[in-house]
VMD Tcl script that draws the C-alpha trace (Angstrom):
set ca {
  {-51.77 -51.21 25.67}
  {-52.00 -47.45 25.31}
  {-53.94 -44.80 27.23}
  {-54.96 -41.40 25.85}
  {-55.28 -38.57 28.35}
  {-57.12 -35.28 28.05}
  {-58.89 -32.81 30.30}
  {-62.47 -31.67 29.80}
  {-64.52 -29.47 32.17}
  {-62.04 -30.00 34.97}
  {-62.09 -33.80 34.71}
  {-59.16 -35.90 33.54}
  {-60.33 -38.38 30.91}
  {-58.21 -41.49 30.42}
  {-59.28 -43.52 27.40}
  {-58.20 -47.14 27.04}
  {-57.06 -47.62 23.44}
  {-57.41 -51.42 23.54}
  {-60.20 -53.95 23.22}
  {-59.11 -56.09 26.18}
  {-57.94 -55.57 29.74}
  {-56.80 -59.04 30.76}
  {-53.94 -60.86 32.47}
  {-51.60 -60.12 29.55}
  {-51.83 -56.34 30.07}
  {-53.04 -55.91 33.67}
  {-49.68 -54.91 35.19}
  {-48.89 -52.53 32.32}
  {-52.39 -51.02 32.62}
  {-51.92 -50.40 36.36}
  {-48.54 -48.72 35.74}
  {-49.94 -46.56 32.93}
  {-52.88 -45.52 35.12}
  {-50.54 -44.51 37.95}
  {-48.48 -42.41 35.55}
  {-51.60 -40.87 33.96}
  {-53.17 -39.89 37.29}
  {-50.00 -38.58 38.89}
  {-50.15 -34.91 39.78}
  {-53.77 -34.50 38.66}
  {-56.57 -33.60 41.02}
  {-60.29 -34.24 41.20}
  {-62.30 -36.53 38.96}
  {-60.55 -39.10 36.82}
  {-62.86 -40.69 34.26}
  {-61.75 -44.01 32.79}
  {-63.28 -44.28 29.30}
  {-63.82 -47.98 28.59}
  {-65.76 -47.44 25.36}
  {-63.29 -49.42 23.21}
  {-62.91 -52.30 25.70}
  {-65.06 -55.32 24.89}
  {-63.44 -57.87 27.25}
  {-62.23 -57.71 30.82}
  {-61.21 -60.63 33.02}
  {-60.52 -60.86 36.75}
  {-56.95 -59.62 36.26}
  {-58.25 -56.59 34.39}
  {-60.85 -55.95 37.06}
  {-58.14 -56.24 39.70}
  {-55.97 -53.77 37.79}
  {-58.79 -51.20 37.72}
  {-59.34 -51.66 41.48}
  {-55.57 -51.33 42.03}
  {-55.58 -48.15 39.92}
  {-58.30 -46.74 42.18}
  {-56.39 -47.67 45.34}
  {-53.19 -45.99 44.13}
  {-54.93 -42.65 43.57}
  {-53.78 -39.71 45.62}
  {-55.92 -37.89 48.18}
  {-58.57 -35.81 46.45}
  {-58.68 -37.98 43.30}
  {-61.77 -40.03 42.42}
  {-61.98 -42.73 39.74}
  {-65.17 -43.00 37.70}
  {-65.94 -45.34 34.80}
  {-67.68 -44.47 31.54}
  {-69.05 -46.05 28.37}
  {-68.94 -49.71 29.41}
  {-70.24 -52.06 26.74}
  {-72.66 -54.80 27.80}
  {-69.97 -57.48 28.32}
  {-67.81 -55.24 30.51}
  {-70.82 -53.83 32.37}
  {-71.96 -57.39 33.15}
  {-68.57 -58.20 34.74}
  {-68.82 -55.13 36.98}
  {-72.37 -56.02 38.02}
  {-71.70 -59.74 38.64}
  {-68.73 -58.90 40.85}
  {-70.66 -56.07 42.58}
  {-67.96 -53.63 41.52}
  {-70.77 -51.39 40.28}
  {-71.23 -50.52 43.97}
  {-67.58 -49.46 44.26}
  {-67.26 -47.24 41.17}
  {-69.53 -44.51 39.84}
  {-70.47 -45.83 36.37}
  {-71.68 -43.54 33.60}
  {-73.58 -44.67 30.50}
  {-71.47 -42.49 28.22}
  {-68.41 -40.31 28.29}
  {-70.64 -37.28 27.77}
  {-72.77 -38.04 30.83}
  {-69.59 -38.73 32.83}
  {-68.13 -35.33 31.97}
  {-71.47 -33.74 32.85}
  {-71.41 -35.66 36.16}
  {-74.50 -37.84 35.75}
  {-74.16 -41.44 37.01}
  {-76.74 -44.09 36.15}
}
mol new
graphics top color blue
foreach p $ca { graphics top sphere $p radius 0.5 }
foreach p [lrange $ca 0 end-1] q [lrange $ca 1 end] { graphics top cylinder $p $q radius 0.2 }
display resetview
């Protein structure tokens, strides 16, 4: 599990460089997200474009990552493939997170 971090138009973009967020990597993911978000302010966009599988542990880790954000930080999701998007919709997590169709629309600030 590896995360790439960059800043674009004032937003911190954290890209998941893995195809799965599941029980095997959930704790590591949560720790990496905490480290990546530390000391940053404003919008944090989680780029899930390479992720094609997420289970309940992975979903829980993303929720935990949101809950450990500091005041003034906001977690948004971008570029979910159909399998991952379906998990967020079935669990109603699409009502908890702003979800963007693409990384480009996320950076521009347009949710779907």
